[in-house]
Backbone as CSV, one residue per row, in Angstrom:
resi,resn,N_x,N_y,N_z,CA_x,CA_y,CA_z,C_x,C_y,C_z
1,UNK,-35.079,41.012,-43.454,-36.309,40.706,-42.782,-36.319,39.225,-42.451
2,UNK,-36.872,38.928,-41.301,-36.892,37.548,-40.838,-37.857,36.722,-41.690
3,UNK,-37.414,35.564,-42.147,-38.221,34.716,-43.008,-39.425,34.131,-42.263
4,UNK,-39.347,33.948,-40.967,-40.450,33.345,-40.225,-41.630,34.315,-40.069
5,UNK,-41.377,35.587,-40.173,-42.449,36.574,-40.020,-43.202,36.844,-41.307
6,UNK,-42.623,36.566,-42.423,-43.275,36.843,-43.702,-44.351,35.830,-43.971
7,UNK,-45.435,36.308,-44.535,-46.482,35.389,-44.953,-46.050,34.715,-46.227
8,UNK,-46.388,33.467,-46.354,-46.018,32.818,-47.621,-46.831,33.428,-48.750
9,UNK,-46.190,33.685,-49.819,-46.850,34.283,-50.975,-47.680,33.220,-51.678
10,UNK,-48.981,33.457,-51.738,-49.850,32.549,-52.472,-50.455,33.331,-53.618
11,UNK,-50.475,32.757,-54.754,-51.042,33.484,-55.897,-52.557,33.621,-55.727
12,UNK,-53.126,34.694,-56.247,-54.578,34.849,-56.143,-55.298,33.778,-56.956
13,UNK,-56.459,33.393,-56.459,-57.240,32.369,-57.135,-58.296,33.062,-57.975
14,UNK,-58.283,32.806,-59.270,-59.283,33.343,-60.162,-60.217,32.203,-60.546
15,UNK,-61.416,32.267,-60.033,-62.385,31.216,-60.302,-63.231,31.660,-61.486
16,UNK,-63.084,30.959,-62.594,-63.750,31.367,-63.820,-64.603,30.215,-64.343
17,UNK,-65.794,30.582,-64.854,-66.680,29.583,-65.447,-66.196,29.268,-66.859
18,UNK,-66.688,28.175,-67.447,-66.296,27.865,-68.827,-66.722,28.940,-69.820
19,UNK,-67.749,29.742,-69.483,-68.194,30.819,-70.378,-67.295,32.039,-70.294
20,UNK,-66.355,32.056,-69.346,-65.439,33.178,-69.233,-65.855,34.217,-68.216
21,UNK,-66.847,33.919,-67.380,-67.275,34.859,-66.340,-66.635,34.477,-65.011
22,UNK,-66.392,35.483,-64.215,-65.810,35.224,-62.903,-66.907,34.866,-61.912
23,UNK,-66.622,33.927,-61.045,-67.550,33.542,-59.986,-67.291,34.406,-58.764
24,UNK,-68.364,34.684,-58.052,-68.217,35.412,-56.794,-67.606,34.487,-55.754
25,UNK,-66.852,35.041,-54.831,-66.297,34.178,-53.790,-67.421,33.606,-52.930
26,UNK,-67.196,32.443,-52.372,-68.201,31.793,-51.529,-68.436,32.644,-50.283
27,UNK,-69.691,32.779,-49.889,-69.957,33.591,-48.695,-69.372,32.917,-47.455
28,UNK,-68.976,33.756,-46.527,-68.399,33.238,-45.297,-69.486,32.576,-44.463
29,UNK,-69.128,31.522,-43.782,-70.087,30.847,-42.917,-70.357,31.695,-41.693
30,UNK,-71.605,31.719,-41.280,-71.975,32.512,-40.110,-71.495,31.811,-38.848
31,UNK,-70.853,32.554,-37.989,-70.378,32.006,-36.723,-71.424,32.251,-35.643
32,UNK,-71.166,31.747,-34.469,-72.106,31.949,-33.364,-72.229,33.431,-33.028
33,UNK,-71.161,34.197,-33.181,-71.212,35.628,-32.890,-72.108,36.356,-33.890
34,UNK,-72.060,35.956,-35.162,-72.932,36.564,-36.171,-74.398,36.307,-35.833
35,UNK,-74.710,35.092,-35.417,-76.103,34.774,-35.065,-76.549,35.547,-33.830
36,UNK,-75.682,35.656,-32.837,-76.029,36.411,-31.619,-76.237,37.880,-31.953
37,UNK,-75.345,38.448,-32.749,-75.475,39.858,-33.113,-76.729,40.107,-33.954
38,UNK,-77.105,39.158,-34.793,-78.327,39.304,-35.582,-79.551,39.314,-34.665
39,UNK,-79.564,38.430,-33.678,-80.707,38.413,-32.745,-80.757,39.662,-31.882
40,UNK,-79.600,40.116,-31.417,-79.559,41.338,-30.610,-80.010,42.531,-31.455
41,UNK,-79.574,42.592,-32.705,-79.992,43.686,-33.595,-81.479,43.653,-33.868
42,UNK,-82.042,42.456,-34.055,-83.491,42.340,-34.279,-84.260,42.770,-33.040
43,UNK,-83.783,42.385,-31.866,-84.445,42.796,-30.621,-84.359,44.311,-30.437
44,UNK,-83.212,44.897,-30.786,-83.056,46.347,-30.664,-83.988,47.073,-31.632
45,UNK,-84.156,46.533,-32.835,-85.073,47.140,-33.801,-86.519,47.069,-33.308
46,UNK,-86.901,45.919,-32.773,-88.253,45.766,-32.230,-88.477,46.713,-31.061
47,UNK,-87.502,46.830,-30.183,-87.609,47.740,-29.046,-87.719,49.188,-29.513
48,UNK,-86.981,49.543,-30.549,-87.052,50.898,-31.099,-88.448,51.193,-31.645
49,UNK,-89.041,50.230,-32.340,-90.395,50.426,-32.871,-91.421,50.574,-31.755
50,UNK,-91.306,49.766,-30.704,-92.243,49.847,-29.585,-92.106,51.186,-28.864
51,UNK,-90.884,51.599,-28.605,-90.659,52.881,-27.927,-91.129,54.043,-28.807
52,UNK,-90.934,53.934,-30.111,-91.440,54.972,-31.022,-92.955,55.060,-30.972
53,UNK,-93.629,53.921,-30.891,-95.086,53.929,-30.751,-95.525,54.581,-29.460
54,UNK,-94.829,54.270,-28.361,-95.149,54.914,-27.085,-94.911,56.417,-27.152
55,UNK,-93.875,56.818,-27.862,-93.580,58.247,-27.998,-94.687,58.964,-28.761
56,UNK,-95.163,58.348,-29.838,-96.260,58.953,-30.606,-97.521,59.043,-29.748
57,UNK,-97.807,57.996,-28.980,-98.978,58.019,-28.096,-98.830,59.094,-27.017
58,UNK,-97.641,59.231,-26.464,-97.410,60.253,-25.443,-97.563,61.659,-26.023
59,UNK,-97.084,61.855,-27.243,-97.245,63.170,-27.872,-98.718,63.473,-28.157
60,UNK,-99.488,62.441,-28.522,-100.919,62.640,-28.754,-101.622,63.027,-27.453
61,UNK,-101.276,62.367,-26.356,-101.877,62.708,-25.058,-101.475,64.121,-24.655
62,UNK,-100.227,64.482,-24.875,-99.774,65.838,-24.549,-100.521,66.879,-25.381
63,UNK,-100.705,66.586,-26.670,-101.408,67.514,-27.551,-102.856,67.704,-27.099
64,UNK,-103.523,66.591,-26.763,-104.909,66.677,-26.268,-104.934,67.418,-24.936
65,UNK,-103.959,67.159,-24.096,-103.884,67.859,-22.813,-103.696,69.356,-22.967
66,UNK,-102.998,69.769,-24.012,-102.822,71.200,-24.256,-104.070,71.829,-24.875
67,UNK,-104.805,71.069,-25.695,-105.986,71.621,-26.351,-107.236,71.587,-25.483
68,UNK,-107.280,70.687,-24.519,-108.472,70.552,-23.688,-108.809,71.838,-22.926
69,UNK,-107.881,72.499,-22.265,-108.236,73.768,-21.590,-108.709,74.843,-22.568
70,UNK,-108.131,74.879,-23.754,-108.560,75.865,-24.750,-110.006,75.595,-25.160
71,UNK,-110.342,74.322,-25.390,-111.711,73.960,-25.764,-112.684,74.270,-24.630
72,UNK,-112.297,74.000,-23.393,-113.179,74.295,-22.255,-113.417,75.797,-22.106
73,UNK,-112.382,76.592,-22.251,-112.546,78.049,-22.142,-113.405,78.572,-23.281
74,UNK,-113.208,78.074,-24.500,-114.029,78.517,-25.636,-115.487,78.131,-25.427
75,UNK,-115.747,76.935,-24.920,-117.120,76.522,-24.631,-117.749,77.373,-23.545
76,UNK,-116.977,77.709,-22.524,-117.492,78.565,-21.455,-117.817,79.964,-21.977
77,UNK,-116.973,80.508,-22.830,-117.238,81.832,-23.416,-118.500,81.781,-24.276
78,UNK,-118.678,80.726,-25.046,-119.884,80.607,-25.870,-121.122,80.484,-25.003
79,UNK,-121.053,79.695,-23.933,-122.202,79.546,-23.039,-122.562,80.876,-22.382
80,UNK,-121.581,81.589,-21.881,-121.848,82.878,-21.221,-122.418,83.867,-22.220
81,UNK,-121.923,83.871,-23.454,-122.434,84.781,-24.476,-123.904,84.496,-24.777
82,UNK,-124.239,83.200,-24.969,-125.646,82.858,-25.218,-126.515,83.158,-24.007
83,UNK,-126.043,82.856,-22.834,-126.817,83.122,-21.611,-127.084,84.622,-21.461
84,UNK,-126.073,85.427,-21.734,-126.229,86.873,-21.606,-127.233,87.402,-22.629
85,UNK,-127.216,86.907,-23.837,-128.160,87.371,-24.869,-129.588,86.982,-24.513
86,UNK,-129.779,85.762,-24.028,-131.122,85.329,-23.629,-131.612,86.173,-22.464
87,UNK,-130.779,86.433,-21.516,-131.158,87.242,-20.341,-131.531,88.655,-20.767
88,UNK,-130.742,89.240,-21.663,-131.026,90.604,-22.127,-132.315,90.638,-22.948
89,UNK,-132.557,89.599,-23.766,-133.773,89.555,-24.564,-135.004,89.437,-23.669
90,UNK,-134.928,88.635,-22.627,-136.070,88.493,-21.712,-136.314,89.787,-20.941
91,UNK,-135.260,90.505,-20.604,-135.427,91.759,-19.890,-136.084,92.818,-20.772
92,UNK,-135.850,92.743,-22.085,-136.436,93.715,-23.007,-137.852,93.328,-23.404
93,UNK,-138.379,92.266,-22.825,-139.751,91.883,-23.117,-139.876,90.955,-24.302
94,UNK,-138.874,90.193,-24.563,-138.913,89.250,-25.683,-139.823,88.073,-25.373
95,UNK,-139.881,87.150,-26.269,-140.742,85.985,-26.118,-140.283,85.152,-24.930
96,UNK,-141.208,84.323,-24.446,-140.874,83.473,-23.304,-139.781,82.471,-23.664
97,UNK,-139.952,81.854,-24.809,-138.968,80.847,-25.218,-137.886,81.479,-26.081
98,UNK,-136.790,80.852,-26.110,-135.692,81.341,-26.939,-135.575,80.431,-28.136
99,UNK,-135.600,81.002,-29.342,-135.527,80.198,-30.556,-134.322,80.638,-31.380
100,UNK,-133.687,79.666,-31.951,-132.592,79.961,-32.869,-133.168,80.114,-34.253
101,UNK,-132.714,81.082,-35.002,-133.181,81.322,-36.343,-132.014,81.084,-37.303
102,UNK,-132.218,80.163,-38.231,-131.191,79.865,-39.226,-131.687,80.384,-40.564
103,UNK,-130.928,81.289,-41.144,-131.315,81.863,-42.435,-130.504,81.161,-43.523
104,UNK,-131.220,80.556,-44.455,-130.543,79.859,-45.563,-130.718,80.673,-46.819
105,UNK,-129.705,80.802,-47.586,-129.788,81.573,-48.819,-129.647,80.681,-50.001
């Protein structure tokens, strides 16, 4: 094997405190690419949160949009039912006014 291609063998460095504990290696210094990637990642996280909020709002509008026709039809059925009962009661000679009676037990 060619000697110029081999890496020089360096012994591992064991950094030990006087108490006999090993020290952690020094953290690597942040380069400009690390800082750029951190900012891009933070912007992507913020964008994800904003889009998630819009998605929740859109789903709420869709849900209300689906329930609104059901509520309108139910209200119309209730109105027609009450109107029909009042009309039938007046035809049978009931009182002039229509009163609701609530029975409490």
